[in-house]
C-alpha positions, 0 to 999 in steps of 0.5 A: 283621523282614526284612533290607530292613526293618532296612536301612530303619530303620538309614538312617532312624536315621542320618538323624536322627543327622546332622540332630541333629548339624547342629541342635546344631552350628547351636545352638552357632553361634547361642549363640556369636553371641548371647553376644558380641552388644551386646544380650546385654551390655545385658540383663545390665546391665539385670538387675544394675541391676534387682537394685540398684534392688530393694535400694534400694527395700527400703531406702527403704521401711524408712527411710520406716517408721522415719521415720514411727515417729519422727515419731509419737514427735516429735509425742507429745513435741511435745504433752508440751512444749506441756503443760509450757509451759502449766504453766510459764506458770502457774507463772511467773505465780505466781512473779512475785508470790511469787518477788519477795516471797521475793527481798525477804524473803531480802534478794536484791532489793537491793544491801544484802542485808538479809533480812526476818529481819535487818531485824526483828532489826535493829529489835530490835537498835536498841532494845537499842543505845539502852539499852546506849549509855547504860551504855557512855557512863557506863562509857567516861567519856562517849566511846563510844556504840554504833550499828548499822552498816547498810552493809558493805564487803564485799558478799559478806556480809549487812549490817544487824547489824554493830556500830559505836561512835561515838567522842566524842573523834575525833567519828567512827564506827568498827567495834566490832572496832577497840576494845581488849580492855578497851573491848570488855569494857565494850561487851559488858557494856553490850550484855548489860545493855541486852539484859536490859532490852530483853527485860524490857520486851518480855516483859510486865515479866518480870525477868531475875533473875540475870546472870553475867559471865565474866572480861574485868575484867583488861583494864580500867584502875582507872578503868574497872574502877570504872565497870564495878563501879558498873554491876553494883552498881546491878543488884544494888541493884535486886534482881537476883543478879549473878555475877562470874567473875574472877581480878582480886584487886581485886574481892575488896574489892567483892564480899563474898559470894563462892565462892573456888576455890584450888589446892594440892598436894592439888588444888583446893578451894573455900570460901564467903566471906560477910559 
């Protein structure tokens, strides 16, 4: 390339550089003018809001999916509850009859708290008391008769089987626990004898051949002791075996066949005494 051509090329290159510099300058001026304009700020705010709206949209989609799953679970639970309610209605219908009978049988239907079992036992106890009262009336010299106390002062306790005595001297009925020691023994003895008679009658005539009486005689006065022994001797004369366990010396005069237990320095020993 000759010198003229080189100069021409250098001039063209210089012209391009100057045009480039001018273009870069105008670009920078345009960028500076655009960055500070309200339109640029508005676009940036819109971009931020768009990103926030996309985030909220995704959260709403997730919440919707969770709610739909929860709704399906609740619908299934509602169906199961409806089935249980149907079964409960059938059970309630049966309980209306069976439950009422159970409450009556357990003594929970009324204020007296007398169960069916206690009612039956009370009926049998009445039969025992009729026979026991006859004997207690004699042993107490016409003073006491046994009765069944049907009510109770303590509503927390079941009623129907408590015992009372009618006192002919005061013409009043009072709880059996108010009897003295000797009177309680006579009442217990009368009950035992009355029970024996009732069992014999209800067991098809099966006799209770043996009766044992343990202590209690020491609390009786001489007249009551004689009456109690007369009742036991009456049983003996009827063919029953009557055993008496007692420390009362007076009984030796009445009981001829006995087993005596005596203590000593070498220990206790026994001996049979027969007529």
